[in-house]
C-alpha positions as CSV (number, residue, x, y, z in Angstrom):
1,M,-79.7,-83.5,-145.7
2,I,-78.6,-84.9,-142.2
3,N,-80.2,-83.6,-139.4
4,S,-78.8,-83.6,-136.2
5,I,-79.6,-85.7,-133.7
6,Q,-81.6,-84.1,-130.8
7,P,-80.3,-84.1,-127.3
8,I,-83.0,-85.9,-124.7
9,T,-84.7,-83.8,-122.2
10,T,-86.7,-84.5,-119.4
11,G,-88.4,-81.4,-119.8
12,S,-91.9,-83.5,-119.1
13,I,-90.6,-85.7,-116.0
14,E,-90.7,-83.7,-112.7
15,P,-89.3,-84.3,-109.8
16,A,-91.0,-86.7,-107.2
17,R,-92.8,-84.4,-104.4
18,L,-94.3,-85.5,-100.8
19,S,-98.0,-86.4,-100.8
20,P,-100.6,-83.4,-100.2
21,R,-100.9,-85.1,-96.6
22,L,-97.1,-85.6,-96.0
23,A,-96.8,-82.0,-97.4
24,E,-98.3,-80.3,-94.6
25,T,-96.6,-81.9,-92.3
26,A,-93.4,-81.2,-93.4
27,G,-94.7,-77.5,-94.4
28,A,-94.0,-78.3,-98.1
29,S,-96.8,-76.2,-100.6
30,D,-100.1,-77.9,-101.7
31,E,-99.3,-77.8,-105.2
32,S,-97.2,-81.0,-104.6
33,T,-97.2,-84.0,-107.2
34,S,-97.1,-87.5,-106.1
35,F,-94.8,-90.1,-106.8
36,A,-97.6,-92.2,-108.4
37,S,-98.3,-89.7,-111.1
38,T,-94.7,-89.2,-111.5
39,V,-93.7,-93.0,-112.1
40,G,-97.2,-92.8,-114.4
41,G,-96.1,-90.0,-116.5
42,A,-92.7,-91.5,-116.8
43,L,-94.4,-94.8,-118.0
44,D,-96.2,-93.1,-120.2
45,Q,-93.3,-91.2,-121.9
46,L,-92.6,-95.5,-122.0
47,A,-95.6,-96.2,-123.9
48,A,-95.3,-93.2,-126.4
49,A,-91.2,-94.0,-127.3
50,D,-92.3,-97.3,-127.7
51,N,-94.9,-96.8,-130.4
52,R,-93.1,-94.1,-131.7
53,A,-90.1,-96.8,-132.2
54,A,-93.3,-99.3,-133.8
55,G,-94.5,-97.0,-135.6
56,A,-90.9,-96.0,-137.8
57,A,-90.3,-99.7,-138.0
58,E,-93.6,-100.0,-139.7
59,A,-92.2,-97.1,-141.8
60,A,-88.8,-98.6,-142.2
61,A,-90.4,-102.2,-143.6
62,T,-93.2,-100.3,-146.2
63,G,-90.1,-98.3,-147.8
64,D,-92.3,-94.8,-146.3
65,I,-89.5,-93.6,-144.0
66,A,-87.2,-91.0,-145.0
67,S,-84.3,-92.1,-143.7
68,V,-83.3,-95.5,-141.9
69,G,-81.6,-93.2,-139.0
70,E,-84.9,-92.1,-137.9
71,Y,-85.9,-95.6,-137.1
72,M,-82.6,-96.1,-135.5
73,I,-83.1,-93.0,-133.4
74,A,-86.5,-94.3,-132.3
75,A,-85.9,-97.6,-131.8
76,T,-82.8,-96.6,-129.6
77,E,-84.7,-94.0,-127.6
78,A,-87.2,-96.7,-126.8
79,Q,-84.4,-99.1,-125.8
80,L,-83.1,-96.7,-123.7
81,A,-86.5,-95.8,-122.0
82,A,-87.1,-99.3,-121.3
83,E,-83.8,-100.2,-119.9
84,L,-83.9,-97.1,-117.6
85,T,-87.5,-98.1,-116.3
86,V,-86.0,-101.4,-115.4
87,A,-83.5,-100.1,-113.5
88,V,-85.3,-97.7,-111.3
89,R,-87.9,-100.8,-110.7
90,N,-84.6,-102.7,-109.9
91,R,-83.7,-100.0,-107.2
92,A,-86.9,-99.3,-105.8
93,V,-87.3,-103.4,-105.9
94,E,-84.2,-103.2,-103.3
95,A,-84.9,-100.8,-101.2
96,F,-88.2,-102.0,-100.4
97,N,-86.5,-105.7,-99.3
98,D,-83.9,-103.4,-97.4
99,I,-86.5,-101.7,-96.0
100,M,-88.3,-104.8,-94.9
101,R,-84.9,-106.3,-93.9
102,M,-84.4,-103.9,-91.3
103,Q,-85.1,-104.7,-87.5
104,V,-87.7,-102.4,-85.7
């Protein structure tokens, strides 16, 4: 029997929050998550997706995988996560460059 494709969730990715110092001046709570930890968590998820894809590829090569679809799903998830990471990085670099070109 073929299992249905599970939707991709963003349950463990939290939105960026102000740093504690900026949160105090903005009146936000002390339980804020820094941008760096959010990006780090997203990169950890990318590494985990890549490891799942590598494990599925190894299982497919040795014949230990239940279906080829499992490998294709893992490989596609890893590819999409990598493309998203590169797109976010490119936008961040563009934003930084725009800020650096601003007249003060």
